[in-house]
DSSP file (Angstrom, degrees, kcal/mol; ACC not computed):
  #  RESIDUE AA STRUCTURE BP1 BP2  ACC     N-H-->O    O-->H-N    N-H-->O    O-->H-N    TCO  KAPPA ALPHA  PHI   PSI    X-CA   Y-CA   Z-CA
    1    1 A X              0   0    0      0, 0.0     2,-0.2     0, 0.0    25,-0.1   0.000 360.0 360.0 360.0-147.5   27.5  107.1   64.1
    2    2 A X        -     0   0    0     44,-0.0    25,-2.8    45,-0.0     2,-0.6  -0.606 360.0-117.3-108.5 157.5   30.7  104.9   64.0
    3    3 A X  E     -a   27   0A   0     -2,-0.2    44,-1.6    23,-0.2    45,-1.3  -0.909  37.9-169.5 -93.2 122.7   31.6  101.5   62.6
    4    4 A X  E     -ab  28  48A   0     23,-3.1    25,-2.4    -2,-0.6     2,-0.4  -0.877  16.4-158.0-117.3 147.5   32.7   99.2   65.4
    5    5 A X  E     -ab  29  49A   0     43,-2.2    45,-3.5    -2,-0.3     2,-0.4  -0.998  11.1-166.4-122.7 128.3   34.3   95.7   65.4
    6    6 A X  E     -ab  30  50A   0     23,-2.7    25,-1.8    -2,-0.4     2,-0.5  -0.959   6.0-168.1-114.8 135.5   33.9   93.5   68.5
    7    7 A X  E     +ab  31  51A   0     43,-2.2    45,-2.7    -2,-0.4     2,-0.3  -0.975  29.3 142.5-120.6 102.5   36.0   90.4   69.1
    8    8 A X        -     0   0    0     23,-2.2     6,-0.1    -2,-0.5    47,-0.1  -0.936  35.7-164.6-151.9 120.7   34.6   88.3   71.9
    9    9 A X  S    S+     0   0    0     45,-0.4     2,-0.6    -2,-0.3    -1,-0.1   0.743  70.4  88.8 -85.7 -18.8   34.4   84.6   72.2
   10   10 A X  S  > S-     0   0    0      1,-0.2     4,-2.7     2,-0.0     5,-0.2  -0.692  71.8-148.4 -73.7 117.5   31.8   84.4   75.1
   11   11 A X  H  > S+     0   0    0     -2,-0.6     4,-2.8     1,-0.2     5,-0.2   0.947  93.3  45.4 -58.3 -56.0   28.5   84.4   73.1
   12   12 A X  H  > S+     0   0    0      1,-0.2     4,-2.4     2,-0.2    -1,-0.2   0.884 114.2  48.7 -65.3 -35.1   26.4   86.2   75.8
   13   13 A X  H  > S+     0   0    0      2,-0.2     4,-2.7     1,-0.2     5,-0.2   0.936 113.0  48.4 -67.1 -44.3   29.1   88.9   76.3
   14   14 A X  H  X S+     0   0    0     -4,-2.7     4,-2.0     1,-0.2    -2,-0.2   0.854 111.1  48.8 -62.6 -36.0   29.4   89.4   72.6
   15   15 A X  H  X S+     0   0    0     -4,-2.8     4,-2.8    -5,-0.2     5,-0.2   0.893 111.1  51.9 -69.5 -39.3   25.6   89.7   72.2
   16   16 A X  H  X S+     0   0    0     -4,-2.4     4,-2.8    -5,-0.2     5,-0.2   0.951 114.0  42.9 -64.6 -46.4   25.5   92.3   75.2
   17   17 A X  H  X S+     0   0    0     -4,-2.7     4,-2.1     1,-0.2     5,-0.3   0.909 115.1  47.5 -66.9 -37.1   28.1   94.5   73.6
   18   18 A X  H  X S+     0   0    0     -4,-2.0     4,-1.8    -5,-0.2    -1,-0.2   0.933 115.8  45.8 -70.0 -40.5   26.8   94.3   70.2
   19   19 A X  H  X S+     0   0    0     -4,-2.8     4,-2.4     2,-0.2    -2,-0.2   0.963 114.3  47.8 -63.3 -52.3   23.2   95.1   71.4
   20   20 A X  H  X S+     0   0    0     -4,-2.8     4,-0.9     1,-0.2    -2,-0.2   0.901 116.8  40.2 -58.5 -46.2   24.3   97.9   73.6
   21   21 A X  H  <>S+     0   0    0     -4,-2.1     5,-1.6    -5,-0.2    -1,-0.2   0.797 111.7  58.3 -74.3 -29.0   26.5   99.7   71.1
   22   22 A X  H ><5S+     0   0    0     -4,-1.8     3,-2.1    -5,-0.3    -2,-0.2   0.902 102.8  52.7 -66.2 -43.2   24.0   99.0   68.4
   23   23 A X  H 3<5S+     0   0    0     -4,-2.4    -1,-0.2     1,-0.3    -2,-0.2   0.777 100.2  63.1 -64.5 -24.3   21.3  100.9   70.4
   24   24 A X  T 3<5S-     0   0    0     -4,-0.9    -1,-0.3    -5,-0.2    -2,-0.2   0.494 126.3-102.9 -73.8  -5.2   23.7  103.8   70.6
   25   25 A X  T < 5S+     0   0    0     -3,-2.1    -3,-0.2     1,-0.3     2,-0.2   0.468  76.1 136.4  98.9   3.8   23.5  104.0   66.8
   26   26 A X      < -     0   0    0     -5,-1.6     2,-0.7   -25,-0.1    -1,-0.3  -0.490  58.5-121.3 -83.3 153.2   26.7  102.4   65.9
   27   27 A X  E     -a    3   0A   0    -25,-2.8   -23,-3.1    -2,-0.2     2,-0.5  -0.871  39.3-162.7 -91.7 119.4   27.1   99.9   63.1
   28   28 A X  E     -a    4   0A   0     -2,-0.7     2,-0.5   -25,-0.2   -23,-0.2  -0.904  20.7-171.4-120.8 127.3   28.5   96.9   64.9
   29   29 A X  E     -a    5   0A   0    -25,-2.4   -23,-2.7    -2,-0.5     2,-0.4  -0.969  15.6-168.4-110.9 125.9   30.3   93.8   63.5
   30   30 A X  E     +a    6   0A   0     -2,-0.5     2,-0.3   -25,-0.2   -23,-0.2  -0.915   7.8 177.8-119.2 146.2   31.0   91.0   66.1
   31   31 A X  E     -a    7   0A   0    -25,-1.8   -23,-2.2    -2,-0.4     3,-0.0  -0.888  27.0-138.6-138.9 164.2   33.2   88.0   65.6
   32   32 A X  S    S+     0   0    0     -2,-0.3    24,-0.5   -25,-0.2     2,-0.3   0.422  77.7  48.5-112.4   2.9   34.1   85.2   68.0
   33   33 A X  S  > S-     0   0    0     22,-0.1     4,-2.2     1,-0.1     5,-0.2  -0.959  73.2-124.1-140.3 156.0   37.8   84.7   67.3
   34   34 A X  H  > S+     0   0    0     22,-2.2     4,-3.1    -2,-0.3     5,-0.3   0.964 114.9  54.3 -64.9 -44.7   41.0   86.8   67.0
   35   35 A X  H  > S+     0   0    0     21,-0.8     4,-2.2     1,-0.2    -1,-0.2   0.895 107.6  48.3 -54.9 -42.6   41.6   85.3   63.6
   36   36 A X  H  > S+     0   0    0      2,-0.2     4,-2.2     1,-0.2    -1,-0.2   0.888 111.3  52.6 -64.2 -41.5   38.1   86.4   62.4
   37   37 A X  H  X S+     0   0    0     -4,-2.2     4,-3.2     2,-0.2    -2,-0.2   0.912 109.3  48.0 -63.0 -43.1   38.8   90.0   63.9
   38   38 A X  H  X S+     0   0    0     -4,-3.1     4,-2.2     1,-0.2     5,-0.2   0.946 112.8  49.2 -67.6 -41.9   42.1   90.3   62.0
   39   39 A X  H  X S+     0   0    0     -4,-2.2     4,-1.3    -5,-0.3    -1,-0.2   0.942 114.8  43.4 -62.0 -43.9   40.4   89.2   58.8
   40   40 A X  H >X S+     0   0    0     -4,-2.2     4,-1.3     1,-0.2     3,-0.6   0.947 113.3  52.1 -62.9 -51.3   37.5   91.7   59.3
   41   41 A X  H 3< S+     0   0    0     -4,-3.2    -1,-0.2     1,-0.3    -2,-0.2   0.833 110.1  49.3 -59.4 -33.9   39.9   94.5   60.3
   42   42 A X  H 3< S+     0   0    0     -4,-2.2    -1,-0.3    -5,-0.2    -2,-0.2   0.796 116.1  43.0 -76.1 -25.3   42.0   93.9   57.2
   43   43 A X  H << S+     0   0    0     -4,-1.3     2,-0.3    -3,-0.6    -2,-0.2   0.551 119.3  29.4 -95.8 -10.3   38.9   94.0   54.9
   44   44 A X  S  < S-     0   0    0     -4,-1.3     2,-0.5    -5,-0.1    -1,-0.0  -0.943  76.2-113.2-149.1 164.2   37.0   96.9   56.3
   45   45 A X        -     0   0    0     -2,-0.3     2,-0.4    -3,-0.0    -3,-0.1  -0.868  32.7-180.0-106.1 127.6   37.6  100.2   58.1
   46   46 A X        -     0   0    0     -2,-0.5   -42,-0.2    -5,-0.2     3,-0.1  -0.992  26.5-149.2-126.0 139.7   36.4  100.5   61.7
   47   47 A X  S    S+     0   0    0    -44,-1.6    28,-2.1    -2,-0.4     2,-0.4   0.887  87.7  20.8 -66.9 -40.9   36.7  103.6   63.9
   48   48 A X  E     -bc   4  75A   0    -45,-1.3   -43,-2.2    26,-0.2     2,-0.5  -0.993  64.3-161.1-137.1 135.0   36.9  101.5   67.0
   49   49 A X  E     -bc   5  76A   0     26,-3.1    28,-3.4    -2,-0.4     2,-0.5  -0.966   4.6-162.5-114.6 133.6   37.8   97.9   67.8
   50   50 A X  E     +bc   6  77A   0    -45,-3.5   -43,-2.2    -2,-0.5     2,-0.4  -0.972  18.6 178.7-114.9 119.5   36.9   96.2   71.0
   51   51 A X  E     -bc   7  78A   0     26,-2.6    28,-2.3    -2,-0.5   -43,-0.2  -0.975  26.5-137.0-124.5 129.1   38.8   93.0   71.6
   52   52 A X  E     - c   0  79A   0    -45,-2.7    28,-0.2    -2,-0.4     3,-0.1  -0.498  19.6-137.5 -69.0 154.1   38.9   90.4   74.4
   53   53 A X  S    S+     0   0    0     26,-1.6     7,-2.5     1,-0.2     2,-0.9   0.898  92.3  60.6 -79.9 -41.7   42.4   89.5   75.3
   54   54 A X  S    S+     0   0    0     25,-0.2   -45,-0.4     5,-0.2     2,-0.3  -0.775  74.4 148.1 -95.1 100.3   41.7   85.8   75.6
   55   55 A X        -     0   0    0     -2,-0.9     3,-0.2   -47,-0.1   -22,-0.1  -0.961  48.4-104.2-134.9 151.0   40.5   84.7   72.1
   56   56 A X  S    S+     0   0    0    -24,-0.5   -22,-2.2    -2,-0.3     2,-0.9  -0.413  98.4   6.6 -64.1 147.7   40.7   81.5   70.1
   57   57 A X  S    S+     0   0    0    -23,-0.2     2,-0.2   -24,-0.2    -1,-0.2   0.099 138.1  19.9  70.3 -21.2   43.2   81.4   67.1
   58   58 A X  S    S-     0   0    0     -2,-0.9   -24,-0.2    -3,-0.2   -21,-0.1  -0.780  81.7-126.9-171.2 130.5   44.8   84.8   67.9
   59   59 A X     >  -     0   0    0     -2,-0.2     4,-1.9   -25,-0.1     3,-0.3  -0.250  34.4 -96.7 -80.2 170.9   44.8   86.7   71.2
   60   60 A X  H  > S+     0   0    0     -7,-2.5     4,-2.7     1,-0.2    -7,-0.1   0.736 122.7  55.9 -54.2 -32.3   43.7   90.3   71.7
   61   61 A X  H  > S+     0   0    0     -8,-0.4     4,-3.2     2,-0.2    -1,-0.2   0.916 106.3  52.5 -76.3 -37.3   47.2   91.8   71.6
   62   62 A X  H  > S+     0   0    0     -3,-0.3     4,-2.4     2,-0.2    -2,-0.2   0.934 112.5  46.3 -52.9 -45.5   47.6   90.0   68.1
   63   63 A X  H  X S+     0   0    0     -4,-1.9     4,-2.5     1,-0.2     5,-0.2   0.943 112.2  49.4 -64.1 -47.8   44.4   91.8   67.1
   64   64 A X  H  X S+     0   0    0     -4,-2.7     4,-2.3     1,-0.2     5,-0.2   0.897 112.7  47.8 -56.6 -43.2   45.6   95.0   68.5
   65   65 A X  H  X S+     0   0    0     -4,-3.2     4,-2.2     1,-0.2    -2,-0.2   0.941 114.3  45.2 -63.0 -48.5   49.0   94.8   66.7
   66   66 A X  H  X S+     0   0    0     -4,-2.4     4,-1.9     2,-0.2    -2,-0.2   0.858 113.6  48.9 -68.6 -39.1   47.4   93.9   63.3
   67   67 A X  H  X S+     0   0    0     -4,-2.5     4,-2.9     2,-0.2     7,-0.2   0.950 114.3  46.0 -63.5 -53.3   44.7   96.6   63.6
   68   68 A X  H  < S+     0   0    0     -4,-2.3    -2,-0.2    -5,-0.2    -1,-0.2   0.861 110.4  53.7 -62.7 -38.7   47.2   99.3   64.5
   69   69 A X  H  < S+     0   0    0     -4,-2.2     3,-0.3    -5,-0.2    -1,-0.2   0.889 113.1  42.9 -61.5 -42.0   49.6   98.2   61.8
   70   70 A X  H  < S+     0   0    0     -4,-1.9     2,-0.3     1,-0.2    -2,-0.2   0.934 137.7   3.6 -72.6 -44.3   46.9   98.5   59.2
   71   71 A X    ><  -     0   0    0     -4,-2.9     3,-2.1    -5,-0.2    -1,-0.2  -0.753  56.3-167.4-147.7  95.1   45.5  101.9   60.5
   72   72 A X  T 3  S+     0   0    0     -2,-0.3    -1,-0.1     1,-0.3    -4,-0.1   0.695  88.2  66.3 -53.8 -23.0   47.1  103.7   63.3
   73   73 A X  T 3  S+     0   0    0     -5,-0.1    -1,-0.3     2,-0.1     2,-0.3   0.689  77.6 100.8 -74.1 -19.5   44.0  106.0   63.6
   74   74 A X  S <  S-     0   0    0     -3,-2.1     2,-0.4    -7,-0.2   -26,-0.2  -0.524  71.7-137.2 -68.5 129.5   41.8  103.1   64.7
   75   75 A X  E     -c   48   0A   0    -28,-2.1   -26,-3.1    -2,-0.3     2,-0.5  -0.729  16.2-157.4 -88.9 134.3   41.3  103.0   68.4
   76   76 A X  E     -c   49   0A   0     19,-0.4    21,-2.5    -2,-0.4    22,-1.1  -0.963   4.7-161.7-120.7 125.1   41.5   99.6   70.1
   77   77 A X  E     -cd  50  98A   0    -28,-3.4   -26,-2.6    -2,-0.5     2,-0.4  -0.925  10.3-153.8-106.6 117.0   39.8   98.8   73.4
   78   78 A X  E     -cd  51  99A   0     20,-2.5    22,-2.8    -2,-0.6     2,-0.4  -0.757  12.4-174.2 -89.0 130.5   41.2   95.7   75.2
   79   79 A X  E     +cd  52 100A   0    -28,-2.3   -26,-1.6    -2,-0.4     2,-0.3  -0.962  10.9 162.8-122.6 142.1   38.9   93.9   77.6
   80   80 A X  E     - d   0 101A   0     20,-2.3    22,-3.6    -2,-0.4     3,-0.3  -0.995  44.1-152.0-159.3 152.9   39.9   91.0   79.8
   81   81 A X  S    S+     0   0    0     -2,-0.3    -1,-0.1    20,-0.2    20,-0.1   0.388 100.5  62.0 -96.3  -5.3   39.0   88.9   82.8
   82   82 A X  S    S+     0   0    0     -3,-0.1    -1,-0.2     2,-0.1     5,-0.1  -0.234  74.1 164.3-112.4  43.6   42.7   88.3   83.3
   83   83 A X        +     0   0    0     -3,-0.3     2,-0.3    19,-0.2     3,-0.0  -0.385   5.8 166.4 -72.0 137.7   44.0   91.8   83.9
   84   84 A X     >  -     0   0    0     -2,-0.1     4,-2.2     1,-0.1     5,-0.2  -0.925  47.9-112.1-133.9 160.1   47.4   92.3   85.4
   85   85 A X  H  > S+     0   0    0     -2,-0.3     4,-2.4     1,-0.2     5,-0.2   0.878 119.0  53.3 -58.6 -38.2   49.5   95.5   85.5
   86   86 A X  H  > S+     0   0    0      2,-0.2     4,-2.2     1,-0.2    -1,-0.2   0.874 109.9  45.6 -65.6 -39.5   51.9   94.0   83.1
   87   87 A X  H  > S+     0   0    0      2,-0.2     4,-2.5     1,-0.2    -2,-0.2   0.876 112.7  51.2 -67.4 -39.7   49.3   93.1   80.6
   88   88 A X  H  X S+     0   0    0     -4,-2.2     4,-2.6     2,-0.2     5,-0.2   0.946 112.0  46.4 -61.5 -53.4   47.7   96.5   80.9
   89   89 A X  H  X S+     0   0    0     -4,-2.4     4,-2.9     2,-0.2     5,-0.2   0.926 112.6  50.6 -60.9 -48.3   51.1   98.2   80.3
   90   90 A X  H  X S+     0   0    0     -4,-2.2     4,-2.0     1,-0.2    -1,-0.2   0.946 112.0  46.7 -56.9 -48.5   51.9   96.0   77.3
   91   91 A X  H  <>S+     0   0    0     -4,-2.5     5,-2.4     1,-0.2     4,-0.2   0.874 113.8  47.4 -63.1 -39.3   48.6   96.7   75.7
   92   92 A X  H ><5S+     0   0    0     -4,-2.6     3,-1.2     3,-0.2    -1,-0.2   0.872 111.5  52.3 -65.9 -40.6   48.9  100.5   76.3
   93   93 A X  H 3<5S+     0   0    0     -4,-2.9    -2,-0.2     1,-0.3    -1,-0.2   0.831 106.9  52.8 -68.5 -31.0   52.5  100.4   75.0
   94   94 A X  T 3<5S-     0   0    0     -4,-2.0    -1,-0.3    -5,-0.2    -2,-0.2   0.574 132.6 -89.8 -78.9  -5.8   51.3   98.6   71.8
   95   95 A X  T < 5 +     0   0    0     -3,-1.2   -19,-0.4    -4,-0.2    -3,-0.2   0.509  65.7 160.7 116.2   2.5   48.7  101.4   71.3
   96   96 A X      < -     0   0    0     -5,-2.4    -1,-0.2    -6,-0.2   -19,-0.2  -0.345  30.2-152.3 -65.3 136.1   45.5  100.3   73.1
   97   97 A X  S    S+     0   0    0    -21,-2.5     2,-0.3     1,-0.3   -20,-0.2   0.868  76.9   4.1 -73.9 -40.3   43.2  103.3   73.7
   98   98 A X  E     -d   77   0A   0    -22,-1.1   -20,-2.5    -7,-0.1     2,-0.4  -0.980  59.3-152.4-147.2 160.9   41.7  101.8   76.7
   99   99 A X  E     -d   78   0A   0     -2,-0.3     2,-0.5   -22,-0.2   -20,-0.2  -0.954  19.2-174.0-136.1 108.8   42.1   98.7   78.9
  100  100 A X  E     -d   79   0A   0    -22,-2.8   -20,-2.3    -2,-0.4     2,-0.5  -0.918  16.1-139.8-114.7 131.1   39.1   97.4   80.8
  101  101 A X  E     -d   80   0A   0     -2,-0.5   -20,-0.2   -22,-0.2     2,-0.2  -0.730  38.1 -89.8 -90.2 131.1   38.8   94.6   83.3
  102  102 A X  S    S+     0   0    0    -22,-3.6   -19,-0.2    -2,-0.5     2,-0.1  -0.487 103.4  45.5 -71.6 143.6   35.9   92.3   83.3
  103  103 A X  S    S+     0   0    0     -2,-0.2     2,-0.3     1,-0.1    -2,-0.1   0.689  77.2 152.0 -77.2 149.0   33.3   92.6   84.7
  104  104 A X        -     0   0    0     -2,-0.1     2,-0.1    -4,-0.1    -1,-0.1  -0.972  50.6 -98.9-134.3 150.7   32.6   96.2   83.9
  105  105 A X    >>  -     0   0    0     -2,-0.3     3,-1.6     1,-0.1     4,-1.0  -0.463  32.1-123.3 -67.6 142.4   29.4   98.1   83.7
  106  106 A X  H 3> S+     0   0    0      1,-0.3     4,-2.9     2,-0.2     5,-0.2   0.827 110.3  65.1 -61.9 -32.0   28.3   98.5   80.1
  107  107 A X  H 3> S+     0   0    0      1,-0.2     4,-2.3     2,-0.2    -1,-0.3   0.850  95.9  57.3 -55.6 -33.9   28.2  102.3   80.6
  108  108 A X  H <> S+     0   0    0     -3,-1.6     4,-2.0     2,-0.2    -1,-0.2   0.901 108.9  45.5 -63.1 -41.6   32.0  102.2   81.2
  109  109 A X  H  X S+     0   0    0     -4,-1.0     4,-2.6     2,-0.2     5,-0.3   0.954 111.4  52.6 -65.2 -50.0   32.4  100.6   77.7
  110  110 A X  H  X S+     0   0    0     -4,-2.9     4,-2.1     1,-0.2    -2,-0.2   0.890 110.6  47.7 -53.1 -44.7   30.0  103.2   76.1
  111  111 A X  H  X S+     0   0    0     -4,-2.3     4,-2.6     2,-0.2    -1,-0.2   0.912 109.8  52.9 -60.3 -46.0   32.0  106.0   77.6
  112  112 A X  H  X S+     0   0    0     -4,-2.0     4,-2.2     1,-0.2    -2,-0.2   0.894 109.8  46.6 -60.1 -45.2   35.2  104.5   76.4
  113  113 A X  H  X S+     0   0    0     -4,-2.6     4,-2.1     2,-0.2    -1,-0.2   0.913 112.5  52.5 -62.5 -43.3   33.8  104.3   72.8
  114  114 A X  H  X S+     0   0    0     -4,-2.1     4,-1.2    -5,-0.3    -2,-0.2   0.900 109.3  47.6 -53.9 -47.5   32.6  107.9   73.1
  115  115 A X  H  < S+     0   0    0     -4,-2.6     4,-0.3     1,-0.2    -1,-0.2   0.877 111.1  51.8 -61.5 -41.6   35.9  109.1   74.2
  116  116 A X  H >< S+     0   0    0     -4,-2.2     3,-0.8     1,-0.2    -2,-0.2   0.855 110.7  47.9 -67.3 -34.0   37.6  107.2   71.3
  117  117 A X  H 3< S+     0   0    0     -4,-2.1    -1,-0.2     1,-0.2    -2,-0.2   0.751 106.9  57.7 -84.4 -17.4   35.3  108.7   68.7
  118  118 A X  T 3< S+     0   0    0     -4,-1.2    -1,-0.2    -5,-0.2    -2,-0.2   0.461  80.0 114.0 -90.9   0.8   35.8  112.3   70.2
  119  119 A X  S X  S-     0   0    0     -3,-0.8     3,-2.1    -4,-0.3     4,-0.4  -0.352  83.8-107.2 -65.8 154.2   39.6  112.2   69.7
  120  120 A X  G >  S+     0   0    0      1,-0.3     3,-1.6     2,-0.2    -1,-0.1   0.874 117.2  57.7 -54.2 -43.8   40.9  114.6   67.2
  121  121 A X  G 3  S+     0   0    0      1,-0.3    -1,-0.3     3,-0.0    -3,-0.1   0.614 111.2  43.2 -64.7 -12.2   41.7  112.0   64.6
  122  122 A X  G <  S+     0   0    0     -3,-2.1    -1,-0.3    -6,-0.1     2,-0.2   0.312  84.6 111.8-112.9   6.8   38.0  110.8   64.5
  123  123 A X    <   -     0   0    0     -3,-1.6     2,-0.4    -4,-0.4    11,-0.1  -0.615  50.5-161.2 -82.4 145.8   36.3  114.2   64.5
  124  124 A X        -     0   0    0     -2,-0.2    11,-0.4     9,-0.1     2,-0.1  -0.808  17.9-173.1-129.9  82.6   34.6  114.8   61.3
  125  125 A X        -     0   0    0     -2,-0.4    10,-0.2     1,-0.2     3,-0.1  -0.287  30.4 -86.4 -82.0 162.1   34.1  118.6   61.2
  126  126 A X    >   -     0   0    0      8,-0.2     3,-2.5     1,-0.2     5,-0.2  -0.043  69.6 -61.4 -57.7 169.7   32.1  120.7   58.6
  127  127 A X  T 3  S+     0   0    0      1,-0.3    -1,-0.2    21,-0.0    21,-0.1  -0.272 128.6   9.7 -51.9 137.8   33.8  121.8   55.4
  128  128 A X  T 3  S+     0   0    0      1,-0.2    -1,-0.3    -3,-0.1    -2,-0.1   0.370  94.2 154.6  77.7  -9.7   36.7  124.1   56.2
  129  129 A X    <   -     0   0    0     -3,-2.5    -1,-0.2     1,-0.1    -4,-0.1  -0.060  55.1-123.8 -65.8 159.3   36.4  123.2   59.9
  130  130 A X        -     0   0    0      1,-0.1    -1,-0.1     9,-0.0    -2,-0.0   0.568  44.8-116.9 -75.3 -10.5   39.5  123.6   62.2
  131  131 A X  S    S+     0   0    0     -5,-0.2    -8,-0.2     2,-0.1    -2,-0.1   0.485  91.1 108.2  83.7   2.4   39.0  119.9   63.1
  132  132 A X  S    S+     0   0    0      2,-0.1     2,-0.3    -8,-0.0   -12,-0.0   0.262  70.9  52.7 -93.9   7.5   38.3  120.9   66.7
  133  133 A X  S    S-     0   0    0    -13,-0.1     2,-0.2     6,-0.1     5,-0.2  -0.905  83.0-106.2-140.2 169.5   34.5  120.2   66.8
  134  134 A X  B >   -E  137   0B   0      3,-0.7     3,-1.0    -2,-0.3    -8,-0.2  -0.617  34.2-113.1 -92.2 155.1   32.2  117.4   65.9
  135  135 A X  T 3  S+     0   0    0    -11,-0.4     3,-0.4     1,-0.3    -9,-0.1   0.894 118.9  49.0 -51.9 -45.2   30.0  117.6   62.7
  136  136 A X  T 3  S+     0   0    0      1,-0.3     2,-0.3   -11,-0.0    -1,-0.3   0.691 118.4  41.3 -75.0 -15.4   26.8  117.8   64.8
  137  137 A X  B <  S-E  134   0B   0     -3,-1.0    -3,-0.7     0, 0.0    -1,-0.3  -0.659  79.2-160.3-132.3  74.2   28.3  120.6   66.9
  138  138 A X        -     0   0    0     -3,-0.4    -3,-0.1    -2,-0.3     2,-0.1  -0.193  20.2-122.0 -60.4 146.5   30.3  123.1   64.9
  139  139 A X     >  -     0   0    0      1,-0.1     4,-1.5    -5,-0.0     3,-0.3  -0.337  26.9-102.9 -81.1 169.3   32.9  125.2   67.0
  140  140 A X  H  > S+     0   0    0      1,-0.2     4,-1.2     2,-0.2     5,-0.1   0.807 119.9  61.3 -61.5 -32.7   32.8  129.1   67.1
  141  141 A X  H  4 S+     0   0    0      1,-0.2     4,-0.5     2,-0.2     3,-0.3   0.897 103.8  47.6 -59.7 -41.6   35.8  129.1   64.6
  142  142 A X  H >4 S+     0   0    0     -3,-0.3     3,-1.4     1,-0.2    -1,-0.2   0.914 108.6  54.0 -67.8 -40.7   33.8  127.4   62.0
  143  143 A X  H 3< S+     0   0    0     -4,-1.5    -1,-0.2     1,-0.3    -2,-0.2   0.789 109.8  49.6 -63.2 -29.2   30.8  129.7   62.4
  144  144 A X  T 3< S+     0   0    0     -4,-1.2    -1,-0.3    -3,-0.3    -2,-0.2   0.534  87.4 109.5 -94.6  -2.3   33.1  132.8   61.9
  145  145 A X  S <  S-     0   0    0     -3,-1.4     2,-0.2    -4,-0.5     3,-0.1  -0.283  74.2-113.1 -71.3 152.6   34.8  131.5   58.8
  146  146 A X        -     0   0    0      1,-0.1    -1,-0.1     3,-0.0     3,-0.1  -0.594  42.0 -97.5 -81.9 150.5   34.0  133.1   55.4
  147  147 A X        -     0   0    0     -2,-0.2    -1,-0.1     1,-0.1   -19,-0.0  -0.379  45.0 -99.4 -67.8 143.1   32.1  130.9   53.0
  148  148 A X        -     0   0    0      1,-0.1     2,-0.3    -2,-0.1    -1,-0.1  -0.354  35.8-127.8 -60.5 140.0   34.3  129.2   50.4
  149  149 A X        -     0   0    0     -3,-0.1     2,-0.6     2,-0.0    -1,-0.1  -0.674  10.9-144.0 -92.3 144.1   34.4  130.7   47.0
  150  150 A X              0   0    0     -2,-0.3    -2,-0.0     1,-0.1     0, 0.0  -0.919 360.0 360.0-106.4 123.1   33.6  128.7   44.0
  151  151 A X              0   0    0     -2,-0.6    -1,-0.1     0, 0.0    -2,-0.0   0.452 360.0 360.0 -92.4 360.0   35.8  129.7   41.0
């Protein structure tokens, strides 16, 4: 599955997100501050970063900005209990993949992560694949390809 980073200062929420996404088979690294999220994202590669907006030491938009600056392919999901249309627009303009207002059902987050991992830049197709399928489910174009020749 995927490597995920969660930045959430509320212990119970962080534990819930980490446990739920871990049960889905993802490798999850969870931190309690924006600063810790930035450090983790600069030192490791994550396919998806989930960040609360209100964090100590650096807010979720700072996390979003630093993650996208390091790797534009990483999808960032911003979650917040302080949602406003202006904040959502700003987050999306900065490159947020999804913006979720708390409280939300965990299934909503699970589906957002699933969508993020299914985007073309995160698909990992078989050798020679067109890139339009997932490794576990090769597309018809891959099945029709001639085997690669070894010289």
